[in-house]
C-alpha positions as CSV (number, residue, x, y, z in Angstrom):
1,M,19.8,-20.4,33.8
2,T,19.4,-18.5,30.6
3,E,16.9,-19.1,27.8
4,P,18.5,-21.0,24.8
5,A,19.2,-18.9,21.9
6,A,16.4,-18.7,19.3
7,R,17.4,-21.0,16.6
8,L,13.8,-21.1,15.2
9,E,12.0,-18.1,14.3
10,L,8.3,-18.1,13.1
11,L,7.3,-15.4,10.7
12,T,3.8,-14.8,11.5
13,R,0.7,-12.1,11.4
14,A,-2.2,-11.5,13.4
15,G,-5.3,-13.3,12.5
16,C,-3.6,-16.1,10.7
17,H,-5.0,-19.4,11.6
18,L,-2.1,-21.4,10.1
19,C,0.2,-19.4,12.2
20,V,-1.5,-20.5,15.4
21,T,-1.1,-24.2,14.3
22,A,2.6,-23.7,13.3
23,A,3.4,-21.9,16.5
24,E,2.0,-25.0,18.6
25,T,3.9,-27.4,16.4
26,L,7.0,-25.4,16.5
27,G,6.9,-24.9,20.3
28,R,6.6,-28.7,20.8
29,I,9.5,-29.5,18.5
30,A,11.5,-26.7,20.0
31,A,11.0,-28.0,23.3
32,E,12.2,-31.5,22.4
33,A,15.3,-30.2,20.9
34,G,16.1,-27.8,23.6
35,V,16.2,-24.8,21.3
36,G,14.7,-21.4,21.8
37,T,12.1,-19.8,19.5
38,R,10.7,-16.6,18.7
39,A,7.8,-15.1,16.8
40,V,8.1,-12.2,14.2
41,D,5.1,-10.3,12.9
42,V,6.0,-9.7,9.3
43,D,3.5,-6.7,9.3
44,A,5.7,-4.8,11.8
45,D,8.7,-4.8,9.2
46,P,8.1,-3.5,5.7
47,E,11.1,-5.7,4.4
48,L,9.7,-8.8,6.0
49,Q,6.3,-8.1,4.8
50,A,7.5,-7.6,1.3
51,E,9.6,-10.8,1.2
52,Y,7.3,-13.2,3.2
53,G,4.0,-11.5,3.8
54,D,2.3,-13.9,1.1
55,R,3.8,-17.1,2.5
56,V,3.1,-16.8,6.4
57,P,3.7,-18.8,8.4
58,V,7.4,-19.2,7.6
59,V,9.8,-21.1,9.7
60,L,13.3,-19.8,9.8
61,L,16.1,-22.1,11.2
62,D,19.2,-20.3,12.0
63,G,18.0,-17.4,10.0
64,R,17.3,-19.4,6.8
65,E,14.0,-20.4,5.4
66,H,13.0,-23.7,6.4
67,S,9.5,-24.2,5.3
68,Y,6.4,-22.1,4.8
69,F,2.5,-22.5,5.2
70,T,3.1,-25.7,7.4
71,V,6.1,-26.7,9.5
72,D,7.8,-29.7,7.8
73,V,8.0,-31.7,10.9
74,P,10.1,-34.7,9.6
75,R,12.6,-32.3,8.0
76,L,12.8,-30.0,10.9
77,R,13.4,-32.9,13.4
78,R,16.1,-34.1,11.3
79,D,17.8,-30.8,10.8
80,L,17.7,-30.4,14.8
81,G,19.1,-33.8,15.2
82,I,16.2,-35.3,16.9
83,S,14.5,-37.5,14.3
């Protein structure tokens, strides 16, 4: 069986305590919804760093910005159809 496609991305960086919390929350919600996640280090890509670097963590759903600094759990659950 293959892994589900990563519908959720977490833009993060090393040493970000908010990113750790967001990753845990996102992992839990993704498991409930049966969707894949992936973490992306904004510092590894100059374009991502320029656009999102001052707002990490940033949650992307299907490639579009969903929330930043914290995971908007009620909205994310609703948008994933698990509310």
